C-alpha positions in Angstrom: 6.2 36.0 0.2 9.7 35.1 1.1 11.5 32.1 -0.3 11.5 30.5 3.2 7.7 31.0 3.6 7.1 29.4 0.2 9.4 26.5 1.1 7.5 25.9 4.4 4.1 26.1 2.6 5.3 23.6 0.0 6.5 21.2 2.6 3.3 21.5 4.6 1.3 20.7 1.4 3.4 17.6 0.8 2.8 16.4 4.4 -1.0 17.1 4.0 -1.1 15.2 0.7 0.9 12.3 2.1 -1.7 12.0 4.9 -4.4 11.7 2.2 -2.4 9.1 0.1 -3.8 5.7 -0.3 -0.9 3.4 0.4 -0.2 0.4 -1.8 -1.3 -2.9 -0.4 2.1 -4.5 -1.0 3.3 -6.1 2.2 6.6 -7.4 0.7 5.5 -11.0 0.4 5.8 -11.0 -3.4 5.0 -14.6 -4.5 2.3 -15.3 -7.1 0.1 -18.3 -6.8 0.5 -20.1 -10.2 -3.0 -21.4 -10.1 -4.9 -18.1 -9.4 -2.4 -15.5 -10.5 -2.8 -13.6 -7.2 0.0 -12.6 -4.9 0.1 -14.6 -1.7 0.9 -11.4 0.3 -1.5 -8.7 -1.0 -4.0 -10.7 -3.2 -3.4 -8.6 -6.3 -2.8 -9.8 -9.8 0.0 -8.4 -12.0 -2.4 -6.0 -13.9 -3.6 -4.6 -10.6 0.0 -4.1 -9.4 0.8 -2.1 -12.5 -2.3 0.0 -12.2 -1.4 0.9 -8.6 1.9 2.4 -9.8 0.5 4.8 -12.4 -0.1 8.4 -11.5 -3.4 8.4 -13.4 -5.0 5.8 -11.1 -7.7 7.4 -9.1 -8.1 7.1 -5.3 -11.6 5.8 -5.9 -10.2 2.9 -7.9 -7.6 2.2 -5.2 -10.2 2.1 -2.5 -12.4 -0.2 -4.5 -9.4 -2.4 -5.3 -8.5 -2.7 -1.6 -12.0 -4.0 -1.0 -11.8 -6.5 -3.9 -8.4 -7.9 -2.8 -9.6 -8.3 0.8 -12.5 -10.4 -0.5 -10.0 -12.6 -2.3 -8.1 -13.4 0.9 -9.4 -15.5 3.7 -8.4 -17.2 7.0 -4.8 -16.7 8.1 -3.9 -15.0 4.8 -6.5 -12.2 5.4 -5.5 -11.9 9.0 -1.8 -11.6 8.1 -2.5 -9.1 5.3 -4.6 -6.9 7.5 -2.1 -6.9 10.3 0.9 -6.1 8.0 -1.0 -3.5 6.0 -2.1 -1.8 9.2 1.5 -1.8 10.4 2.6 -0.3 7.0 -0.1 2.5 7.3 1.0 3.4 10.8 4.7 3.0 10.5 5.5 3.3 6.8 6.9 -0.2 6.5 5.4 -3.7 6.3 5.8 -6.1 9.1 8.0 -8.3 6.9 10.5 -5.5 6.2 10.4 -4.4 9.8 11.3 -7.9 11.0 14.2 -8.0 8.4 15.6 -4.7 9.7 15.4 -6.0 13.3 17.4 -9.1 12.6 
């Protein structure tokens, strides 16, 4: 194989793997409720935020954690999270950051 073909194959593999990635639930509203210890934006606690960042964390754990944190949120907070997380999945940026860029 030529160097160019290997380069193209590597980049295609990166694109395929990116499509399979489970994106962090952080929606850039990083304030922790002092009473519960959960982030107002994503519903995670500090330990969960650290676990999301490690390379060893399995996709299974991430999927289960997304379910857990959605159960923690309710009302407008859940609606806001789901809207912003969906936007992040589709556009690569949270609604909050998108609005900051548009100002």
